[in-house]
C-alpha positions as CSV (number, residue, x, y, z in Angstrom):
1,M,4.8,15.1,-0.6
2,N,1.1,15.1,-1.3
3,H,-1.0,12.3,-2.9
4,K,-0.8,13.6,-6.4
5,E,3.0,14.1,-6.2
6,Y,3.5,10.7,-4.7
7,T,1.6,8.8,-7.4
8,E,3.2,10.9,-10.2
9,A,6.6,10.0,-8.8
10,V,5.7,6.3,-8.9
11,E,4.5,6.7,-12.5
12,R,7.9,8.2,-13.4
13,K,9.6,5.2,-11.5
14,E,11.0,7.7,-9.0
15,Y,10.1,5.6,-6.0
16,P,9.5,7.5,-2.7
17,N,11.5,6.5,0.4
18,D,8.4,6.3,2.6
19,P,6.0,3.5,1.6
20,Q,3.1,5.1,3.4
21,C,1.2,6.7,0.5
22,P,-0.6,9.9,1.5
23,L,-4.2,10.1,0.4
24,G,-5.8,13.3,-0.9
25,S,-8.8,15.0,0.5
26,K,-12.1,13.3,0.3
27,F,-14.9,14.8,-1.7
28,I,-17.9,14.9,0.6
29,N,-21.5,16.0,-0.1
30,D,-25.0,15.0,0.8
31,A,-24.7,11.8,-1.4
32,G,-21.7,10.5,0.5
33,E,-17.9,10.5,0.1
34,I,-15.4,9.9,-2.7
35,Q,-11.8,9.0,-1.8
36,N,-9.4,8.9,-4.8
37,L,-6.8,6.2,-4.3
38,I,-4.7,6.3,-7.5
39,E,-4.3,9.3,-9.7
40,K,-2.4,9.4,-13.0
41,C,-0.9,6.0,-12.6
42,S,-1.0,3.0,-15.0
43,L,-2.4,-0.2,-13.4
44,N,-2.0,-3.8,-14.5
45,S,-4.7,-5.1,-12.1
46,V,-6.8,-4.4,-9.1
47,A,-7.7,-7.2,-6.6
48,I,-9.8,-7.4,-3.4
49,I,-7.8,-9.5,-0.9
50,T,-9.2,-11.0,2.4
51,S,-7.0,-12.6,5.0
52,K,-7.4,-14.2,8.4
53,K,-6.2,-12.7,11.7
54,G,-2.8,-14.0,12.6
55,S,-1.9,-15.1,9.1
56,Q,0.6,-13.5,6.8
57,R,1.1,-13.2,3.0
58,S,3.9,-12.5,0.6
59,N,7.4,-12.4,2.2
60,H,8.7,-12.0,-1.3
61,W,9.8,-9.3,-3.7
62,H,9.1,-8.3,-7.3
63,K,12.0,-7.7,-9.7
64,Q,9.9,-5.3,-11.8
65,G,6.4,-5.1,-10.3
66,D,5.1,-2.8,-7.7
67,H,1.8,-2.4,-5.9
68,F,-0.3,-0.2,-3.7
69,L,-2.3,-1.8,-0.8
70,Y,-5.3,0.2,0.5
71,C,-6.8,-1.1,3.7
72,I,-10.7,-1.2,3.5
73,S,-11.1,-2.8,6.9
74,G,-9.1,-4.5,9.6
75,S,-5.4,-3.8,10.2
76,F,-2.0,-5.3,9.6
77,I,1.7,-4.8,10.4
78,Y,3.7,-4.3,7.2
79,Y,7.4,-5.2,7.1
80,E,9.6,-4.0,4.3
81,R,13.3,-4.3,3.5
82,D,15.7,-4.0,0.6
83,I,16.5,-7.3,-1.0
84,D,20.2,-7.0,0.1
85,S,19.4,-6.1,3.7
86,E,18.3,-8.0,6.8
87,E,17.0,-4.9,8.5
88,S,13.2,-4.3,8.1
89,Q,11.1,-1.2,8.6
90,M,7.7,-1.8,10.3
91,Y,4.5,0.1,9.6
92,T,1.1,-0.3,11.2
93,I,-1.6,0.0,8.5
94,K,-5.2,0.6,9.6
95,Q,-8.5,1.1,7.8
96,G,-8.3,4.0,5.4
97,M,-4.5,3.9,5.0
98,M,-2.5,3.0,1.9
99,I,1.0,1.7,1.5
100,Y,3.2,1.4,-1.6
101,T,5.8,-1.2,-2.4
102,P,8.3,-0.5,-5.3
103,P,10.4,-3.2,-7.1
104,N,13.2,-4.9,-5.1
105,K,11.6,-4.5,-1.7
106,V,10.9,-7.6,0.3
107,H,7.4,-7.2,1.9
108,L,5.5,-9.1,4.5
109,P,2.1,-8.1,5.9
110,V,1.1,-9.8,9.2
111,F,-2.6,-9.5,9.9
112,L,-3.8,-8.2,13.3
113,E,-7.5,-8.5,12.4
114,D,-9.3,-10.1,9.5
115,P,-8.5,-7.4,6.8
116,V,-10.0,-6.6,3.5
117,F,-7.7,-4.6,1.2
118,L,-7.3,-3.6,-2.5
């Protein structure tokens, strides 16, 4: 599934099984680069989040809400599981990667470096 298909599926509430959201190609010219992160997807808010190495956030779930996390700098381990399961999936998220969390998924990022993410 490419980036456009992924974000359109989210918009239709057809949540992908893989939380690692593929990114589309960058537009690069002499002026620099443009990397689209979200296409054709309604948003409630956008936040810049900073954290400290060794800390963690979340370890909760959203009944209806969902979110994308795009790593601007640093890295983190992202744990995710269904609310009725004890078994987690683990993903390493590095600079330039994005992960998606649908409703009813317990999520826990543990920071390997001081990250900045959207």
